[in-house]
C-alpha positions in Angstrom: 6.3 -15.9 120.6 8.2 -18.2 118.3 9.7 -16.7 115.0 9.6 -13.6 113.2 5.5 -12.5 113.3 3.3 -13.3 110.0 0.2 -14.3 108.8 0.3 -18.0 109.2 0.6 -19.9 112.1 2.4 -23.9 112.7 0.2 -25.5 114.9 1.5 -29.1 115.9 0.6 -31.5 118.6 -2.7 -31.7 117.1 -4.8 -35.2 117.6 -4.2 -37.2 114.8 -7.6 -39.9 115.5 -9.7 -37.4 114.0 -10.3 -36.7 110.4 -9.0 -34.4 107.9 -12.1 -32.6 107.1 -13.3 -32.6 111.1 -9.8 -31.2 111.8 -9.8 -28.6 109.9 -13.6 -27.5 110.8 -12.6 -27.5 114.5 -9.4 -25.7 113.9 -11.2 -22.7 111.6 -14.3 -22.3 114.2 -11.5 -22.2 117.1 -9.0 -19.4 115.1 -11.5 -17.7 113.7 -13.0 -16.2 116.7 -9.3 -14.2 116.7 -9.6 -13.0 113.1 -10.6 -13.6 109.2 -9.2 -17.0 108.7 -7.9 -17.4 105.1 -7.3 -21.0 105.2 -6.5 -24.0 107.3 -4.3 -26.6 105.7 -4.1 -29.7 107.7 -2.6 -33.0 105.7 -2.7 -37.0 107.1 0.2 -37.7 105.2 2.9 -39.4 107.3 4.8 -36.5 107.4 2.5 -33.8 108.3 0.3 -35.7 110.7 -0.7 -34.0 113.7 0.0 -30.4 112.3 -1.3 -27.9 110.4 -1.3 -23.9 109.2 -3.9 -21.4 109.9 -3.7 -18.6 107.7 -4.2 -15.1 108.8 -5.5 -12.2 106.8 -3.3 -10.2 108.6 -0.7 -10.5 111.2 -2.3 -9.1 114.0 -5.1 -12.0 114.2 -2.4 -14.3 114.0 -0.5 -12.6 116.9 -3.7 -12.7 119.3 -4.8 -16.1 118.3 -1.1 -17.3 119.3 -1.2 -15.7 122.4 -4.3 -16.9 123.6 -4.3 -20.3 122.5 -0.6 -21.4 123.3 -1.1 -24.8 125.5 -4.3 -24.5 125.1 -6.2 -28.1 125.3 -7.4 -28.9 121.9 -9.3 -32.0 121.3 -7.3 -33.7 124.1 -4.0 -32.6 123.6 -2.3 -29.0 124.3 -1.6 -27.0 121.2 2.2 -26.2 120.4 2.1 -22.9 117.6 4.4 -21.0 116.1 5.0 -18.4 113.4 5.4 -20.1 110.1 9.0 -20.0 108.7 7.7 -19.3 105.2 5.0 -17.6 103.3 1.6 -19.4 102.7 0.6 -19.5 99.0 -2.4 -18.0 99.8 -0.8 -15.0 101.0 2.0 -14.6 98.5 -1.4 -14.8 96.1 -2.9 -12.0 98.1 0.5 -9.8 98.4 0.6 -10.7 94.5 4.1 -12.0 95.3 2.7 -15.2 94.1 4.7 -17.9 91.5 4.3 -21.2 89.9 7.3 -23.4 91.1 9.6 -23.7 88.4 10.9 -27.1 88.1 14.4 -27.8 86.0 15.4 -30.7 84.3 17.6 -32.5 82.7 19.1 -34.8 79.9 18.9 -37.1 81.8 15.3 -36.7 82.9 14.1 -37.1 79.2 11.8 -39.8 78.2 13.2 -42.7 76.6 12.9 -42.9 73.1 13.7 -38.9 73.2 16.9 -38.1 71.8 19.2 -36.4 74.5 21.5 -33.8 73.9 25.5 -34.6 73.9 27.7 -31.8 75.3 28.9 -31.0 72.1 26.0 -30.6 70.2 25.8 -26.8 69.4 22.7 -25.3 69.1 21.7 -23.3 65.1 
């Protein structure tokens, strides 16, 4: 098996000619036979084409699906499956650890026309 067991599986070597909605439904149907699937994330961006994340409600189901489907021919290609390296947002929401990302800005990010603070300005 690949990586530390988790509830989220990273699936790649997917057929990128399939429409996104059809791919999500097909993956959901296939993987839900091994446990309750919370989400299937499949994007068609250049970077994520041919890849997806399948999120289960528990790690045991994810492990069972991974063992059973590793190398399985799906839509004309052999699946390659590994455990995801980070926790999915769905799992974080479920266990109460989800936090919205915090974006830090600098004075250089301020819109035009807005006074940018100088280093020697003191807060009053």
